N, C-alpha and C positions, 0 to 999 in steps of 0.2 A: 387599393384604397387604404388609407391610414385611418384606424379607428380610435387613435389616442385623442384624448380631450386636451384642450389648452389649459394647463394647470394654473397659469397666472391669472387668466380671466376667471376661471372657475374659483380660484382661491380668493378673489376679491368679491365674491358673491354673485357672479354671473349665473343665473339660474334659468334664464329664458331658453327653452328647448330649441328655439330657432337658431340661436347663436351657438349652442353647444354642438350642433351638427358640424362636422369637419368642413364641408363646403362653404358654410357661412363664416368660418374662421378665416377664410381667404378673401371674403368680401370686405375690403378695407373701408368702404363707405359705412357699412354696418358696424364694423369694429370702432371706427372713429366716432360714430354717433353714440355708441355705448361709453366710450372714454369720456366724451363730453358730458354725458349724464352722470358718470362717476365724479367728474370734476365738480359738478354742481352739488353733489351729495356729501363729498368728503372734504373736510377742512384740511386734512393732512393725510398724505399717504407716506408711511414710513418705509425706508429702504433698508433691508437687512445688511447690505454691504456697508452701509453708513449708519450702523445701529446707534452709536453714541451721538452722532449729529441728529439723528431722528429723535432720540430721547430729549435732547436739548430743545428742539422745536416743540415737542409735545409738552415739556415742562413750561415753556413760555406761553404756549397756546392755552393751557389749563391753569396757569398761575400757580404751578406747583413749586415745591422746594427740591433741592438736590436729593435729600433723603427719600423723596417719593419715587425717584427713578434709579436708585442704585440697584445693581444686580450682580449675580455671581455667574460666571461663565461655566457651563457644564457641557461636556462633550464637544468642545470647540474644535472645528476642523483645523488641522495644522498644515495640511498640504492642499494647494490649489490644483485642480485638475487641469491638465494641458491637453489640447487637441490639435490635430493637424488642421491646416487652413481649410481644406476641402470639407472636413467634418464640421468645422465651425460654420461654413457657408450653408451646408445642408441643414444644420440645426436651426439657423436663422430663417431659412426658407420654410421648414416644417412648422416652425413656431413663430411665424410672421406676426400673428396677432399679439402674442406675448411680447415680442420684441418691440412692436409699436407701443404697446401699453407701457413697458418699462421705459422706453425712450421718452415718452410724453411725461411720465411722472418723475423721471430722473431730472429732466429739465425744470419741471415745476418745483421740485425739491430744492435744487440749487438756487433757483430764483428766490425762493423763500429764505434760504440761508443768507443770500446776499442782501435782501431787504432788512434783515435783522441788524446789519451793520457790524462793526468791529467787536462790539460787546458779545456777540455770539461766540466768537473764538476765545474770548476771555472766559466765558462760562464753560465752554468745552474743555479748556485747559484745567479749570478748577474741578469740573466734574470728573475728568479722567484721574486726577489726583485723589479725589474722594473715593472713587470707585476702586482704584488701585489699593488704597488703604483698607477699604472694606473687604476686598478679595483677600488681602494678606491676613486680615483678622480672621476671616472664615477658615483659611488654611491652617491657622495656628491653633484653633480650638479643637480639642479632642472629640472624636466621634462619640456621640452620646445616645443615638437612637437607631436601633437596628432596622427600623422601618424605612429610614431615609438612606437609600443606597446611592443616590446621585450626588450627594454632598456629604462632607464629613460631619456637618452639623445641620440639623433640620432648620429650614429657613425661618420658622417661627422663633426658634431660640436665638438666631442671629438678630432678627428684628427686635426681639425683646432686649438683648444686650445693647444694641445701638440706641434704642429708646431710653433705657435706663441710664446709659452713659451721658445722656443729655439732661438728666435729672428729672425725668418724667416717671409717672407710675405706669404700671402694666397691669391689665385686667386679669391676666392668667387664663382667660377664656378665648378660644379662637386663635387667630394668628395676628398678633400686633396689638397696639394700644387701642383702648376704647375710643370711639369717635369723639366723645366730649373732651378727652385729653388732647386729641389732635387739634380740635378747634381752639381749646385754651392755649395750647402751645403756639399756634399760628397768631392768635390775637396778641400774645405777649411779644412775639417777634415783630409784629407790625407797629407796635407802639414805641 
């Protein structure tokens, strides 16, 4: 008997004890009912393998700007794990519910991308350029804060510099501009 839990279903908030039992993870009718329930509750399921594409969908769904979704890669995996075919088959069998979950939302994801039309890929290209420039700026700034061990510059300092470079004020409190500055900035951009 395998006692491992299905991390994909658990990671998406599956807390029903009846489904967390291993034998129920092989009950595909039960798994599919749960996937249907998730489909009703989530407007977007982001996929880590397509992180930039996921962020563009999120940006469009929430009417955000590019600066709302920029990020710095930390501890990015450089090498993809390779497995023999038999190991791959066994993993899919053992994690059948997770594989079903991924397949469903992967298809849903690409259907949403397709529905966005050609402008989606234009946004993706622009975003990748912006994010590349942001990453380069972060790498060029000297390390200023001993507490921040994951990045050369604390994220708040980077956000402050980006915000100031656009001619905006920075509150100096917390991390990022004050909400009224963000609202004012967006109103000016929309006029």
